[in-house]
C-alpha positions, -999 to 999 in steps of 0.1 A, spaced: -316 541 129 -307 541 92 -335 537 67 -332 532 30 -360 537 5 -360 516 -27 -384 521 -56 -385 527 -93 -398 562 -89 -399 590 -62 -391 623 -78 -403 638 -101 -436 625 -87 -454 600 -110 -485 599 -88 -499 601 -54 -479 571 -43 -447 590 -48 -460 620 -30 -470 599 0 -437 581 0 -417 614 0 -439 628 27 -432 598 49 -394 599 42 -393 636 52 -411 627 84 -387 599 92 -357 621 84 -366 644 113 -355 615 136 -335 590 115 -308 588 89 -329 584 57 -316 577 21 -336 570 -11 -326 552 -42 -348 555 -72 -348 564 -109 -354 601 -114 -340 635 -105 -327 652 -74 -351 673 -53 -339 703 -33 -346 715 2 -350 681 20 -332 662 48 -336 630 29 -304 619 12 -314 614 -24 -295 591 -48 -314 592 -82 -303 566 -106 -299 572 -144 -313 540 -159 -328 538 -194 -361 520 -191 -378 497 -216 -413 502 -229 -441 482 -214 -447 481 -176 -440 444 -171 -412 441 -197 -395 470 -180 -399 455 -145 -386 421 -156 -353 435 -170 -350 462 -143 -349 438 -114 -313 425 -120 -300 460 -124 -318 471 -93 -304 442 -72 -269 453 -81 -277 489 -72 -292 479 -39 -263 457 -29 -239 487 -34 -264 510 -16 -265 486 14 -227 484 16 -226 522 16 -255 531 38 -256 501 61 -294 504 67 -313 488 95 -345 490 75 -355 491 38 -389 506 28 -402 498 -6 -435 499 -25 -453 487 -57 -428 484 -86 -397 470 -70 -410 450 -40 -395 418 -53 -358 427 -57 -359 450 -27 -371 424 -2 -349 397 -18 -317 417 -13 -327 429 21 -333 394 32 -299 383 19 -283 410 41 -306 402 71 -322 437 69 -358 442 80 -383 454 54 -416 474 52 -437 471 21 -463 497 11 -491 485 -12 -507 515 -30 -519 498 -61 -528 464 -75 -494 456 -91 -491 425 -69 -523 411 -83 -535 424 -116 -518 427 -150 -536 460 -158 -544 473 -123 -579 458 -126 -588 482 -154 -604 454 -174 -618 431 -148 -627 436 -111 -611 415 -84 -642 394 -78 -640 382 -114 -607 366 -106 -592 373 -141 -559 387 -127 -537 378 -157 -563 389 -183 -567 423 -200 -588 437 -228 -558 458 -237 -534 442 -262 -505 462 -247 -509 442 -215 -518 409 -232 -484 406 -249 -467 411 -216 -483 382 -199 -451 361 -195 -433 390 -179 -462 398 -156 -464 362 -145 -427 362 -135 -427 396 -118 -458 389 -98 -445 355 -86 -414 373 -72 -436 400 -57 -459 375 -39 -428 357 -25 -415 391 -12 -449 399 4 -447 366 24 -411 374 35 -415 411 44 -415 421 80 -444 445 77 -469 453 49 -490 485 49 -521 488 27 -536 522 20 -572 511 26 -593 484 42 -603 474 7 -567 468 -4 -559 450 28 -589 427 24 -583 417 -12 -546 412 -5 -555 388 23 -581 371 2 -560 365 -30 -524 365 -16 -531 351 18 -509 379 33 -519 401 62 -513 438 62 -518 469 84 -538 499 71 -518 531 69 -536 557 48 -517 580 23 -497 607 40 -517 639 31 -506 673 44 -537 694 47 -515 726 48 -505 720 12 -541 720 -1 -560 742 23 -580 770 8 -598 800 23 -627 802 -2 -644 776 -25 -656 783 -61 -686 771 -81 -672 744 -104 -679 707 -103 -643 693 -103 -632 662 -120 -595 651 -118 -574 628 -141 -595 623 -172 -585 587 -180 -605 557 -190 -600 539 -156 -610 571 -138 -643 571 -156 -637 598 -183 -665 584 -205 -689 586 -176 -678 621 -168 -684 633 -204 -720 619 -203 -726 637 -170 -713 670 -184 -735 667 -215 -766 658 -193 -760 690 -172 -754 719 -197 -764 744 -170 -736 732 -146 -699 743 -150 -673 716 -148 -635 719 -143 -612 692 -155 -576 690 -141 -547 665 -143 -540 659 -180 -523 683 -205 -536 668 -237 -573 662 -227 -599 681 -248 -636 682 -247 -657 705 -269 -684 715 -245 -691 751 -234 -697 741 -198 -664 723 -194 -631 741 -187 -599 721 -189 -568 733 -171 -545 703 -175 -519 694 -148 -517 718 -119 -491 711 -92 -506 736 -67 -537 718 -54 -549 751 -38 -555 766 -72 -577 737 -82 -598 734 -50 -603 772 -47 -624 769 -79 -645 739 -68 -678 734 -51 -681 696 -56 -658 668 -66 -670 638 -87 -649 606 -89 -666 582 -114 -638 556 -113 -645 524 -131 -616 505 -116 -613 498 -78 -595 530 -68 -575 519 -37 -575 553 -19 -574 584 -42 -558 614 -24 -579 639 -42 -610 628 -23 -594 635 11 -579 667 -1 -613 679 -13 -631 668 19 -605 686 41 -617 718 24 -653 711 29 -659 701 -7 -684 672 -7 -678 643 -30 -699 621 -53 -680 588 -60 -685 555 -76 -688 524 -54 -654 511 -63 -624 501 -42 -616 523 -13 -639 551 -23 -668 540 -1 -647 540 31 -634 575 23 -668 591 15 -695 571 34 -715 594 57 -701 626 42 -710 624 5 -729 604 -22 -719 570 -34 -732 558 -67 -738 520 -68 -748 517 -105 -719 537 -118 -730 536 -155 -764 550 -147 -759 587 -156 -793 596 -141 -780 587 -107 -750 609 -111 -771 638 -124 -796 634 -94 -766 633 -70 -752 665 -83 -786 682 -83 -792 672 -47 -764 696 -37 -784 725 -51 -802 724 -18 -780 747 2 -790 732 36 -779 697 24 -747 711 9 -737 728 41 -744 696 61 -723 675 38 -696 701 37 -693 700 75 -694 662 76 -667 660 49 -643 682 69 -649 662 100 -644 629 83 -612 641 66 -595 646 99 -592 608 103 -571 607 72 -547 636 80 -510 628 78 -504 636 115 -527 607 124 -511 584 99 -476 593 111 -486 583 146 -500 550 133 -469 543 113 -445 553 141 -463 528 164 -459 500 139 -422 509 133 -415 509 170 -431 475 175 -411 461 145 -378 469 163 -388 458 198 
């Protein structure tokens, strides 16, 4: 079988979605002929045939996707004539043009949903799904892009209804996609290799990753100020600064082992409905318990093995949650539960799940 991957990004990795996609492609390349077309750079030491495209992109997410689609359709047509794929896999950014061209050539498609780009103008950073304000944003940058968002999402929703298989990264994402797009999808978790993040010894820091507004940076800063006796470690952003003696900022670190080897707890105070953050599973696989906000797919990741904060803006609840792990017996119990629950998310199990779906698709 010949498989072609089509997306705006892949390498250098722009986020966990690209990491998962590349991990899947390498798995498939063990058995099939796999090629990938994307905007970016070449990556060495892989069986995947990489064809990075050099395209100058426009500023503004939706403006860029609007003007990129035509160019990508032309690129994909040439790629199909060259590779002659039996299957096209795509996700998030270029679902619309990828499914459109695949359908024109009578090629089967698998779409991965790893974010809310098929629903929300700003990834639900301003309003939660239940508020049904999909095209509204409090951010002027997104407000001015509304006409482009409307066009791109219309094409994306058409593509979802015409794809052969859709995979969502969490039950939460599956459910809201069904509710608001009337499209069914299968749950295939992010492909996370435990070998790449496994550590031998944990540290003493309370870890917080990606200090951005939608990841709850304002909540985190209040927590850190409320617990001056606790040491916090912030990773994931080069230019982030916080003038607190109990907070150490290390910026972006590609080697996850270096981060987790310093951590005792992980806090994830996301204010947007995080679909399925990889960092939670990576931490749990190392026996690092998590305290998370009750948003998106976080509950299904952590429930039964950590603490879930319902009233996410109540700093006292976060403080009490952190202090509860001062009890060593409770910490050891949650650490053990975390490792056990993480096994269900390991890439080996997700590969088995995906391979089964792929086999059924070509029966």
